[in-house]
N, C-alpha and C positions, 0 to 999 in steps of 0.2 A: 504494500500499499504506499509505504514512504518512498520507494522508489519510482512507483507510478506516478505519484505525486510531484516529485521532482522533474521527471520527463515532461509532464505535462507544463509544468512552471517552465521548464526549458524552451520548449515549442513555443508558448505563449509569448515568453521574452523575445525569441527570435521575432515571431511576427510583428510585435510593436517595432523592434528596431529596426526590420526593413522597412515598415510603414512610415516611421518618422523619417528615416534616410529619405525615403522619396518625397515626403510632405515638404522637408527642409530644402532639398534640392528645387522642388517646385515653387518655393517660396522665393528663395535666391533668384531664380531664374525671372519669374513675375515682376520682383522688385526692380531688377536691373531694367526690364523693358520698361516699367512705368516710370521709373526715375529718368531715363534717358529722354522720355516724352514731355515728363512733366516740368523738366528743367529747360527744355527746349524752347526757343523764341519762335519757332515756327508753329509751335501748337498750343492753343490756349486752353484754360481750364474747361470750359464750356464744350469744346470740340473733343477733349478728354473724357469728359462727364459722359457725354453722349455715346463715345465709342465703347465704354464699359455699360452703361447703364440700358442701352436700347439693343444688346446684341447678348443672346445665350450662349454663343459659340466662343464668345472672349472668357479666357480663365481670369480668375481673380484670386486674390490672396489677402491678408490681413490688411496689408497698407491700402490697397485698392478699396476693399469695403469701408475703410475708416475715410478714404478720399470720397467715395459715393456718399455717404451718411452725411460728411462735412458741408458736399456741395447741395445736397438736398435740404440740410437746414438754412444755408447761406442765401440759397435760391428765395426760400420762404420768407426769410427776413429781408431780402433786397426788393423783394416784391410790394413790402409795405410802403405807405403813403409817409413822406418826410414829414408832412404837416401832422402827423399822428403821432410821431416819435420826438419823445423829448429827450434830454440829455441822461436824465435816469434812467429811462425807459430802454436807449441804448446802450448803456452800460451792461442792465440785466440781460439784454439779449446777446450782447457779447460774451458773457459769463456763460449764458445757456449753450452758445455754440461748442464753448470749450468743454463744458461739461458733458455733451452728447458725444463728443469726440474721446473723452475719456473713459466714458462708458462703454463705446464701441471697442476701444483698446482693450480694455478688461475682459469683454468677451472674445475677444479675438484671440487674446493670451491663454484664456481657459481651454478654445478649443486645440491650440497649439499644445498645451500642457496635458492633453489627455493621454492616460498610458504612462505618465511619468511617475505618478505614486506607486503604481506595480511595480515598475523597474526598481523602484527605491527599496519597497518592500521585500522583493525577492533578493536583492543585492544584500539585504542586512540579514533575511530570516534564512535563506538557503543553506547556508554553511551550518546552522544550528539544528536544521531538520536532517541534513545528511549526519550529523555527528549523532543526532538521535537514533537513527538507523545503525550507525557503527555500535553504538553501545547496546542497543538491542539485540543485534547479531553476535555480538561478542559474549554476552549473555546466553546467547540459546547455544552458541558452541560449548560453552563451559557446562551448560545442563546436558548437551549431549555427551561431554566427557564422563561426567557424574553417571550418567543411564547405562552408556555401555560399557564405563570402568576400563577405558581404553585411551591412552595417551598418545597414539601414534598419530603422525603427520596427517595421514590419510581422514582420520575422524577430524582433527582440529581444522585443518588447512580450509575446507570449502566454507564452512561458517565463518571464519575471519576473512576471506576473500571476499565473500557476499558483504560482510561488513563494511569493509574498505572501500568497496564499490559503490556504498551509499553515500560515502562524504565525497569521493571523485564525482557523484553525480550533482551533490550539492554546490561544489566548487565551479561544475560545469555549469551549472544555470547562474550562479552569482556572479563570477567573474566578467562574463559579458553585460551583464545587467548593470553592474557598477561603472563599467567602462562607459558603456552607451549614455548611462544617466548623466555622467560628468558632462559628457560632450555634448550633448543634447542641451543641458541647463545652461553651459556655455552658450550653445547656440540662440536659445530662448532670451538670455541675457542681451546678447546683441540685437537680436530682432526688436526686443522690448525697448531698448535704448534709441534705435533707429527710428521706430514709431513714435516714441516721445518726441525726439527731434523734427519729424514731419509735422507731428501736430503744432508744434509750437511755430513752425515756419508757415504752416498753412493759415492758423488762427490769425498770426501776425497781417499776413499777406491779405487776408479777408476782410478784417477789421479794419485795415487802412482803406480798401475799397468802400466800405459802409461809411467810414467817416468821410470821405468824398462825397458820397451822395447825400449823407444827412446832415 
């Protein structure tokens, strides 16, 4: 039962690792494409917004989703009549734009973090589960010696080998999980920082446009 549990955990870990690897490669590829056009003088924000929001064939990622959400809120504010917006209301609307982007950021990071807690849990728990299997196997081996009253290697070796195999399975599940968790945590931190910078840049740009209108 312990060995089956460790094997199942190892397969699950590798499934998460492979899916995360694909996800982060996709995030990087789409981000590079988006930033290339977002920072280009030839493409304005409205054209980029239409490109991503009006076609279901275009791939999106966390940064694109934040951009779409920000543009939707900005267009809603921009469509208001200047005569109805006072200085206090304008400040509140600007804060509301930033708040919505922060909420969207948190939701996107939660999506990217999916499965990370399992990797962390397996990385810390799997060696102890394997050790439990080893201790259990050694106890059974000594019980076999007591029952057969035979201390030959042929009687002891199979039980001890099976016990040590449980520890090996525990390490086999834990080592990739810990390595992947550390790597992906670093990737998530970089993505989160990049999104924070993007939100600051986007809100500063859009608030300046609102100030020119209002």
